[in-house]
C-alpha atoms as one frame of an Amber mdcrd trajectory, in Angstrom:
protein
 123.731  64.675  94.022 123.000  66.405  90.879 119.778  67.858  92.161 121.514
  69.109  95.522 124.049  70.913  93.211 121.360  72.479  91.350 119.674  73.571
  94.476 122.410  75.042  95.922 123.502  77.153  92.947 119.672  78.457  92.681
 119.833  79.622  96.367 123.376  81.362  95.828 121.993  83.212  92.717 119.057
  84.491  94.540 120.957  86.043  97.700 121.947  89.104  95.498 118.392  89.820
  94.274 116.816  89.411  97.995 119.593  91.830  99.018 118.837  94.246  96.306
 114.998  93.746  97.034 115.456  94.231 100.769 117.729  97.640 100.270 116.379
 100.773 101.569 115.927 103.998  99.519 118.680 105.512 101.798 121.125 102.761
 101.196 120.232 102.864  97.560 120.991 107.028  97.603 124.425 106.417  99.724
 125.471 103.702  97.803 124.937 105.276  94.369 125.349 109.260  95.771 122.229
 109.458  93.164 118.378 110.356  94.570 116.494 108.846  92.038 113.484 111.129
  91.811 109.639 110.945  90.920 108.093 114.359  89.655 104.839 115.724  88.763
 104.426 118.429  86.275 102.768 121.535  87.561 104.354 124.910  86.024 106.181
 126.563  87.737 106.698 124.033  90.325 107.740 121.463  87.608 108.278 122.503
  84.325 108.889 120.320  81.311 110.404 121.516  77.806 108.035 119.447  75.650
 111.130 119.070  72.853 113.964 118.287  74.801 112.347 116.982  78.163 114.480
 119.047  80.428 113.113 119.866  83.857 113.023 123.520  85.168 111.006 125.335
  87.976 110.860 126.410  91.575 111.088 122.812  93.045 113.411 121.651  90.439
 115.797 124.430  92.040 114.933 123.624  95.495 115.904 119.912  94.936 118.915
 120.972  93.130 120.183 123.389  95.617 119.373 120.153  98.622 121.139 118.033
  96.462 124.180 120.196  96.273 124.153 120.392  99.902 124.064 116.871 100.620
 126.918 116.363  97.849 124.426 114.120  95.787 123.155 113.739  92.522 119.792
 114.098  91.330 118.270 111.530  88.968 114.943 112.752  87.601 113.535 109.261
  86.236 109.726 108.692  86.692 107.046 111.141  85.787 104.212 110.317  88.164
 100.157 111.316  87.963  98.737 112.393  91.195  96.147 109.622  91.656  99.187
 106.626  91.371 101.915 108.682  92.770 103.030 106.466  95.431 103.022 103.267
  93.883 106.614 103.259  92.450 107.712 102.816  96.113 106.693  99.172  96.430
 109.223  98.152  93.844 112.072 100.717  94.487 111.325 102.400  91.133 112.398
 105.957  92.951 113.299 106.873  96.308 111.348 110.001  96.909 109.011 112.519
  95.052 111.246 115.379  94.293 108.182 118.083  93.895 106.541 119.242  97.137
 103.351 117.714  98.201 100.329 118.686 100.621 101.081 116.141 103.815  97.607
 114.981 104.696  96.384 112.193 106.931  94.857 110.444 103.566  98.271 110.251
 102.124 100.053 109.167 105.104  98.812 105.844 104.417 101.007 105.422 101.578
 103.632 107.611 102.104 106.096 109.722 105.052 106.540 112.932 104.600 109.733
 115.450 105.590 108.934 118.072 108.129 107.182 120.880 106.792 108.831 123.783
 104.940 106.116 125.918 103.941 102.742 126.276 103.528 100.296 127.207 101.019
  96.817 128.592 100.145  94.016 126.948  98.176  90.997 129.342  97.123  87.993
 128.873  95.885  86.898 129.754  92.204  83.621 130.001  89.790  82.854 131.501
  86.615  83.126 135.148  86.497  79.904 136.172  86.550  79.094 134.000  89.268
  78.677 135.617  92.781  76.613 133.180  95.039  79.575 131.795  96.620  81.398
 135.205  98.108  81.845 134.929 101.732  79.448 132.180 101.924  81.510 128.972
 100.556  78.722 126.660 102.579  76.782 127.574  99.665  79.112 125.227  97.462
  78.272 122.757 100.078  74.928 121.647  98.395  73.971 118.932  95.836  72.341
 121.469  93.500  76.470 122.740  93.228  79.070 120.545  91.169  82.544 120.820
  92.174  85.900 119.973  89.584  87.478 117.290  91.282  91.320 116.241  90.243
  91.856 112.808  91.385  94.851 112.494  93.777  95.295 116.088  94.248  94.692
 118.255  97.169  91.949 119.409  95.365  90.134 116.214  95.468  90.727 116.159
  99.449  89.104 119.311  99.758  86.041 118.243  97.446  85.404 115.418  99.998
  86.079 117.080 103.251  85.033 120.734 102.416  82.294 120.284 100.224  80.835
 116.532 101.067  77.349 117.345  99.913  78.434 118.664  96.141  78.357 116.623
  93.121  81.855 115.630  92.002  82.833 116.443  88.261  86.018 114.165  88.474
  88.747 114.491  86.379  91.257 111.494  85.856  95.110 110.625  86.111  96.055
 112.333  82.516  94.465 115.816  83.708  96.642 119.112  84.089  95.891 121.347
  87.202  94.012 123.657  84.235  91.307 121.348  83.737  89.302 121.517  87.032
  89.666 125.451  85.898  88.538 125.004  82.774  85.452 122.430  83.687  83.942
 125.475  85.535  84.478 127.722  82.691  82.641 125.303  80.012  80.033 124.633
  82.711  80.525 121.376  83.653  80.946 122.512  87.271  80.279 125.504  89.365
  82.903 125.721  91.913  86.763 123.958  92.310  89.861 124.713  94.361  93.286
 125.271  93.385  96.435 127.254  94.787  96.711 130.700  93.665  99.729 130.940
  91.272  98.296 128.332  88.891  94.983 129.730  89.082  96.344 133.719  88.216
  98.216 131.901  85.481  95.120 130.196  83.858  93.035 133.366  84.253  95.887
 135.337  82.374  95.847 132.910  79.595  91.500 133.326  79.756  90.696 136.517
  81.109  87.318 137.563  81.891  86.465 133.548  82.069  87.016 132.797  85.762
  87.231 134.738  89.225  88.522 134.207  92.675  85.737 133.789  95.023  85.342
 136.638  97.811  87.053 135.047 101.355  89.704 133.611 102.752  91.504 130.359
 101.667  89.353 127.289 101.894  92.603 125.673 103.707  96.144 126.545 103.795
  98.131 123.327 104.346 101.676 122.076 105.239 104.044 121.661 102.423 106.582
 118.622 102.731 108.708 116.264 100.318 107.362 112.651 100.105 109.417 109.447
 101.263 108.610 105.931 101.279 107.265 104.740 104.991 109.670 103.698 106.907
 112.612 105.546 105.524 113.726 107.038 108.738 117.365 107.664 107.693 116.545
 109.342 104.447 113.843 111.501 105.983 116.294 112.588 108.789 118.714 113.686
 105.785 116.301 115.387 104.176 115.220 117.317 106.867 118.893 118.704 108.123
 119.203 119.473 104.442 116.000 121.636 104.142 116.461 123.154 107.828 119.878
 124.390 106.843 118.288 125.925 103.542 115.977 127.593 105.517 118.507 128.807
 108.465 121.019 130.288 105.856 118.368 131.775 103.627 119.277 129.972 100.790
 114.962 128.857 100.444 114.454 132.592 100.091 116.797 133.312  97.627 115.359
 130.481  95.482 111.890 131.678  96.148 112.378 135.286  95.193 113.374 134.030
  91.689 109.669 133.154  91.635 107.841 136.059  92.241 104.143 134.819  92.316
 105.138 132.346  94.413 107.541 134.598  96.703 104.106 136.587  97.597 101.941
 133.568  98.637 104.365 130.955  99.990 103.941 131.044 103.567 107.365 130.290
 105.581 107.720 128.256 108.772 108.379 130.498 111.903 111.766 130.345 113.135
 112.073 128.903 116.974 114.625 131.545 117.934 114.552 135.173 118.350 117.615
 137.738 116.654 118.324 140.141 119.268 119.181 143.568 117.758
């Protein structure tokens, strides 16, 4: 009898844990009125004050406006690295990644994404005195060429898909967007790819060291927010908020505060025509 009572007690105590484990990200958000955010540091998308830990930047502003429109708060709880950014979904450590990502087939194996809300180009970069690849990217796809690859980033995906024959100089999880560019400058690699604002900021700090290779973007990719696979209610809510920000001009107003990105971010086309 005593063992039976102990078993029943243990079973009852287990129910709350099971319920919490099965709670969806959407239910967590709605019950707490808070989105637990994962984020990566990539100025000016997300900047972090080294002294106070305070976050700022373009994506910080977009997510703040989005949360306000939904009457939700943001808890920027977890800083992540590109090569392990989806791991926290398995244990509910965060509800979404509150910094934009390129939605790619490789990432779709571990994450779902909101609708595309913008497009961003990635260009090819080489040392300032190296003109071999101008308007001829195929020269970079050679076993004699070394490509600087930032693990987990779009840069690494482009290295595999666009320059598969090139040797890879792999840069690990604690790296920043400046590291593949520095690898090119220091001769550890010949080429790399990056979005233009981060690259321009690097070149301003390191004048005469690096250049954007002449030619079109290596790829222009869709930008979205990452959510756990299966979170259809959360994704639908975010999509409505993002669509409203675009339709009302709020998204453009935020971008105008960041003129470098305002000039390179490609907007999604509206599905209607305004008649004058």
